[in-house]
N, C-alpha and C positions, 0 to 999 in steps of 0.2 A: 437656339443653339447654345450649348453649354460653354462656359468660359474655361480658360486654362486651369487645370487641376480640379475641375468640378465634373462629376459624372453626369451623363445625360439621363434624364428621367422624363417619362411621357408627360405631356402637358396636363392631362386630366388629374394627375396625382400631385402636381406641384402645389405648394401652399406656402404661407409665411410662418415665421416662428410663433407669432401670437396665436394664429389659428390652429397651428399644430398642437400647442399646449392646451388650448381651449378644448380641442377635441378629446384629448386624453383626460382632462379634468371632468368632462361630461360623461366619461365612461363609454364613449363610442355610441351615444344615443343618436337617433335619426336627425334630431334638430340641431346637431352640432357639426354638420358638414361644412365644407368650405363654401364661403360666399353667402351663408345664411345670415351673418351679422351685418349691421349697417355700418356706415362710416363712423357715426358717433360712438357705437359700441367698440369699434376698433381703436379709436382714439382713447376711450376710457381704459381699454385693456393695456394700451401702451403706457398710459400713466400709471396703472397698477403695477405693471412689470418694472417700471422705473423705480417706483417706491419700494418694491420688493428687493430690487438690486441694492438700493441704498441701505435697507435694513440688514440685508445679508452682509454687506460690506462692513457695517458697524458690528454685526455679531461675529464676524470672522476673527476679531481680536479678542483675547481673553479679557474679562472685566478688570483683572488686576493690572494688566498692561495699560489699559485705557486710563485707569486711576493714576498710574505713575506718570504717564504723559501729561495729564492735566496738572498734576502737582509740579512737574518740571516747568510747564509753561507759566504757571502762577509765580514760581520763584523768579523766572526771568523777567516777568513784568514788574515785580517788586524791586529787582535790582535796577531796572531802567528808570522806574519812578524815583528811586532814591538818588539817582544821578551818580551811581558808582562808576568811577573811572576804570577800575580794573574788576572784571568779572571773575569771581572765585568759581572754580570748577565745582559743579554739583556732584556730590558723592552718589554714585549709583551702585546699588547692591548687585553683585554679580549673581546671576541665576545659576544655581547648582542643583545637582541631584535630580530626582524624578519630578514629573509634573503631578503633584499629589492632589491637585484640584480637578483632575480629569474626571469625566463621568464614569461611574462604575458600570461596566458592560454586563455583569452577572447579577441578575435579580436576587434579592435576599431570600425569596421564597423558593429558589431553585432547589436547594438541598433539602428543604423541609418537605417538599412534595415529591421528591425523587425516590423511586423504589430502590432498595439495596441491590447491588449487583448479584449478591448471593441468591436472591429470589429468582432472578431470571435464569440463573445457571442451575437451578434445582437443588441447591445445597444450603437452605436457609439455616440449618442447624450448625453449619460450619462458617458462620460469618466471622471474618478475620478481625473485625472491630469489637465484637462481643457487646457488652453492655454500653460501651462508649460509642457505638454506631449512631450517627445522627440521621440516617436514612430511614425510610419507612419499611416495615416488615409486614404490614397488613395489606394484602392485595385488594381487599374490598374497599379500604379507605383510599388506596391509590386510584382504583378505577372510578371512584366517585368524583375525583377531581381531574381525571385525565381528559384532555380535549377529545372531540369526536374524531373518529378515524377518517383518513383521507380517501380511502377506496376499499373495494371488496376483495382485491387480489394482491398478494404479497409476492414479489418477484423472487425473493430468497426462498420462500417455501416452495414455489413452483419449480425453481431450478435445482435446489439442493435437498428438498424434502424436509427441511427443518429451518426454522428461523431462530437464530441465536438470541434475538432480542425479546422473544416471548411476548408477555403482556405489554411491554413498553413499546412494541412496534406500532407505528401509526397505521398499519394495515392489519392489525391483530385479529380482526374478526374473520380473516381467511384461515387462521390456524389455531383458534381457541375453542376448546370443548367445554364440557360441564365443569363448573368450579374453576373456571379460568385456567384449565390445564392446557399446556402447549402440545398440539397434535404433531406427530412425527410420521412422515411417510418412510417407513423402514426400507422398503425396496429401493426408493430413489436415493435415500441417504447412504445406503450401502455402496452405491456406485462411486460416491465421492469420499468414502472412508479412506484415510491415510494419504490423500492427495493434498498437496500444498498449492493453494490458489495464488497466493501472493508471497513472493520471496523477498529476501534482503531486508528483513525487519531488524530493528535495533533491540537486542536482548538487554535485559536489566543488568546482567553480569558485565557485558561489554560497556554499557553506559557507566557503570560504577567504576570500572577500570580506567576509562578515559577521564572521568572527572577527578579521580584520585591520582591520575598520572602514573598508573601502574602498567600500562600497555607497553610491550617491548617493541621498539622500532630498531631491530638489529641491523637490517640491511641499509636503512636510511641513515642511521648513525655512522655506519662504516663509510658510506659514500660522502657524507658531510665532513667526516674527519679527513678523508683523502682530499676533499676539496680545499679544506683549510690548510692541509699540509702542502698542497701545490702552491698556494699563495704565500705560505710561510708567515702569515700574520694572524693566525687564529680565525680566519674566515671573515674578518671585518674589513670592509672597504676594498676587498681585493678585486682586481679586474684582469680578465684574460685578454690576450692580444687578439684583435680582430683581423681576420684574413678575408680577402675577397674570394669569389668563386674561382677566379683565374689562378690566384696564389695557392689555393688549396689543391688545385689540380684534380677535381672530382672526375673519376673515370667510371666507365660503365662497360668494363671488359667482359663481365659475365652476366648472363641473363638472370633476372630475379625469379624466384619461385612463383608459381601461380597463386593469386590471391594476395591478401594483405600480409604484411610481415616485412621486416627489414630486408632490403635488397642486398645481395652478396656483391660487394664492390671491392675492387683492389684498393688497399690503403694508399692514400696519397703521401708522397714524400714530405716529411716535416723536418724543419731545422732542429738542431740540437737545443734542448731546453723547451722548445715548443711542443715536441713530441711527448715529453714527460707530463706537461700540463694536460694535453689531450688524453693521454692514457689514464691520468688520475681522474679525469672527468668521466671517462667511459666505464671504469671499473672501480669497485671499492678497494680500499687499501688492504694489503695482505694481512691475514690473521697472524697473530703472534705478538709477543712483547706486551707493552702496556695497552695497546690499542686493540688487543684481541678480544673476542666476544667472551662474556662471562659464563656462557654455557659450555661446559666441558663434555666432550664425547670420547668414547673409547676408540672409535674408528669412524670412517665415513659411512653415513647413512644412505646417501644417494650420490650419484655422479656429480650433482651440482655442488656438493661440499668440496670436491676436489677440482673439477673442471667446470668452468662456467659454460652455460648453454650458448651455442652459437645462434646468431639471429635467425637462421633458417630452421632451428629446432624449436623456436618459440611457437606458441599457439597462433595459428593464422586464421584470418577471417576473410572469406571470399564474398565480397559484396559488389564487385564490378557489375555495372548494368542494373543494379537493383534500385528501388525507390526508397530514399532515405528521408524519414520524417525528422525535421529539425528540432533541436531542443528548445522549446518555446517557453520562456520565463513567464510565470503566472498564467499560462495557458495550457502547456503541454503536460498536464497531470495524467495520472494513470487512467482515469475514465476516458479522457480525450484520446489518449493513445490507443485504447481498446477500440474506440469507434473508428479511428483512422486505420487500424490494423484490419478491421472488418472490411473496410473499403479498398484495401489493396496495398497498404504501406508494407514494405519488406523489412526495413531496418528502423528501429525506434531508439530514441535516446531520452534519458531523463532530463528534467529541468536543470538549469545551472545551479550547482550547489557550491557554497562557499567553503573552502577547505578548513578554515579556522573554526567555523561552526561545527563541522563534522568532527574535528579533533576534540571539541569540547563536549561532544555527546548530546547535542541539541536534537530532541525528538522531531521538531518541525523540519529541520534540515535533512535528517535521515529519511524522512517520509518521501523526499524527492528521489530516493534511490530504489524505491519499491518497484518490483518487477512482476507483472502478471504472467501467468503460465502460458498465455497465448503469444507472448512476445518471444519468438524463437531466436531473434538476433537483437540483442539489447545492449546498450552502453550507457555510461553516465558521463556527465560533463562537470569538470571541476574548474573553479575560478580561484586564483590566488596570484600573489605578486612576488613571492620569495621562494627560493629553492628548498629551504628547510621545511616549511609548512606543506608545500606541495608534494615533496618527496615522502614525507611521513604520512600524509593523507593517502597517497597512492599505495604505500605498503599496507596501510590500515584496510583499505578497500580490497586489496589483493588477498588478504587473509580472512576477511569477514563476509564478503558478499559474492554473488555469482553474476559476473558480467562477461560480455564477449569482447569489449574494448573500453578504453578510457579516453575521453576527449578533453583537451585543454581549451578553455575559452579564451581566445585572443581576439574576439570580435565584439565584445560588449561595449556599446558606446556611451552608456549613461555615466553621468559625472560621479555618482556615488562610488562606482568601481574604478573609473579612469583616474581620478585624482589620488587614489591609493596605490596606483602603479599596476593595477590589474587590467584585464580586458585588452582593449586596443592599445593601452599604454605599453604593453610588453613588446609591441612591434618596434618601438623606439628604444627599448632597453635590452639590446641584443645580448649583453653579457649575462644578465639575470635570466633571460629567455633561454639561452643555451644551457645554463646550469639546471634550470627547471626541467627541460626536455630530457637531458642526459640522466638526471637524477631519477625522474619518474620511470624512464625506460629501464634503468638498472634494477628497479625493485618490482616491476610488473612482470607477470607471466602471460599477460594478454597484450595485444597490439595497442600502441599509443597513437592517437590521432590528434590533429590540431585543426581548429577552425579559426580562420583569419579573415580580414577585410583587405581591400586594395591598399589601404593606407590610413593615415590619420587625417591628413589634409586633403582637400577636394581634388586638386590637380597634381598631387605629388604621389605617385604610386610606388610602393616599396615591396609589394608582395613578390615580384619576380626576383628580387634580391634575396629574400628570406627563404624561398622554397628550396633552392639547392642546399642551403645550410641546414634546413630542417631534415632533409634527406640524409645528410651526413650525421646529424646529431642523434638519429635513431627513430624519427617519426615514421610510422607505417603508411599514413595517408594524410592528405591535407584537403580541407574543404574551404573554398574561396567564395566569399560573398562579394558580389561585384559592385560594392559601394564603399565609400570611405566613411570614416566616423563623422566628419562634418556634414556629409550629404544626408545621413540618416535615410529617410525614405522619400526625400523631395526630388530625387533624380532616378532615372531608369538605371538598371544594372548594366554594367559595361561587359557584355559577353565577348566582345572582341579581345579585351584584355584577358578575360578568363581563358580564351582559346590559346593565347600566347603563353600564359602560365602553365597550361596543360602540357604544352610541348616541352617547356623547361623542366617540368616535374618528372618527365619520363626517365626511368621506368617506374617511379613511385606513382600510385594512383592519385588523381585529383578529382574531387567532386565539385561541381558548380552549383551556385545558389543565387537566387534573385530573380524576381518577376516570372516565376513558373506558376501560372495560374490556370493552365488548361493542359489537355493532352497534347495539343499542337505545340504549345510552348516546350513541353518536355521533349518531344521528338526533335524540335529545332535545336534545343540545347545539346542533345546527344550528338548531333552532327558537327559540333564544334571540336570534338576530340576529347572531351572529358570522359572520365571513367564511369560517371554516374551523376545523378542530379539529386539535390536536396530541396524538398518542398517545405514551405512554411505557412505564412498567413494567407487568408483568402479575403475576398470582398463579395458582397452580394451580387450574384449574377443576374437574377430575375428582373432587376430594376434597370439594368443598363441596356441601352439601345444600340450601342456600337461596339465593335471588336476591332483590335485586340483590347483586352482589359488592361488597366494600369493600376498598380497598387497605390500610387500617389494621388489618385483621384478620390474625392469624397462626395457622396450624394448630398444634394440640398435637402431642405425640409420637404417632406412629402407625406401624404395620407395614403396608407396602404389599402389593400382590398378589404380589410376588416380591422377591427379594433386591436386584435392581437398583433398583427403585422405592423401596425403603427406603433404599438407599445414597444416592440422589439427594436424599432428604429430610434427610440428616444435616447438622448445622451444624459438624461437626468437619472441619478442613482435611485431616487425614490420610485421611479417607474420600474426599475429592475428589481427592486425589493418586492413590488407587486407580482412580478413574474415568479420570483422564488416562493412567494406565498401560495401560488397556485399548486406548487409541488410539495411544499413542506408545512403548509399551514400558516396562519397569521403570526406575525412577530409580536412580542410584548409591547405594551403601550409606551414603555420607557425606552424602547430600542433606539440606539443611536449608531449610525454608520460612520466608521473611521476609515478613510481610504488608505491604501497601501502606497508608500513612497510617492506622495503627492500626485495621486491619480487624477486625470483630467475629468473623469466622469463623476463630478461631485457638485451638485446643484449649479 
């Protein structure tokens, strides 16, 4: 019988940690099964593992740090031996700048043995580097040092009729002819001619303008000037007056239009002075005078120049009852979303993107916004803590990429985001939260959605208080994860509370999220009154003996039905490098893995 929080695994597969790693070290050989070792061998393995742990603990600290600690301890011993009555503080040099003693991840021979990109593109005579190019231009020399191909079929050539990587492809034998010429299937390539497979790429021109700060944020600047004018102090340290739902008098006298979009509500009565602040938050300051836009026009170009679009005239998104794939950080990349789309996901969303990194034109962050042509309903999720950066980022995306909605991340629980005021922290910073939602809504032509949790603390729910405010501020939809920040994934999602919030959110759509691991879970969740469900992470189903499944359960050490299944159950990063080698070939001998933001899967 499995204990609390441990998933049940059939008895024949159960094993110990030592036997599990011994099986993997032996490569799944027949003589390395469970129970083949003696007790003496098991004790020896335990001693070896203990020694390895000690060595790893010693190696975890940089050599320079250990030397400093030894010097400090020697200084203290000298002071104690001299009988000094007052210990003088030891001067410690503050560590600044980059870690320049870190290992170089890029081998020196990489560029020397790399073929020039102009050769793969069939324009060797037009190499942009000319005589200064440090890459190879001799295909014969490159093929002599190129590793062996990984297979006989190239998926790019079979799908598109042409492989853009040419001779550098690790499956090149499928599309190379005489003289290493790249073969092209003209009939198949013509079907894809002119079609854009992946959209929302970062162009060099846009990246240059962002880095030189030459991108025009006209709407965002107008909103921020109106925000500062409402506070009357330049926008620094200003606070808007908080009103409860009862004081605001939120009414629902008119039915909202079908689908997403701001609901048409009668304006609530506001006191004098308070209405001016709300109006300044809802719309930019009027053009004219010193705060007018620098762009001069002869007359109105569109109706929007004279009359602001009403909420019902904005682009709407109808996703009620559809299956929404959650924006999964470090997991929900474009290939993963394509697989989920193939299995039936209706709505997809990109990984959490930090707004400040997008405004800086970082290519790695803009890669999170890429959209495949099969994603018919696609949105992006932004993370930020301040109205200026979030509003500017929303206007940037509104002008440069194609999305159906923009989501604000108010549910991220990690300390790296929370301590900077983003993620879950926005639930306790209602003033900044309001300014962010109103500002982004004023510059976007697509619906604005918000993803929140039940609260920050475990037993103090605040989502039901925020949902009416979000509806008033301009949010088109809210997604509620049924756990607090403190709970993480140690408790089950509170779907009773999600059902209460769904009633409060009416007529605004509310999607529920948490513990939806099967078709039955999704059907049960829809009966709570939510407009739809959001699905996220999964656990291995085949090894569990009991239902319902729970995301907070973890399987113990077990031996799978073959070596590959056992290898995929390993928590050691070296074993996962072996899996990647099966697809991409062996890594260099000097390869070193560096985990992202203190990942647990690291030796």
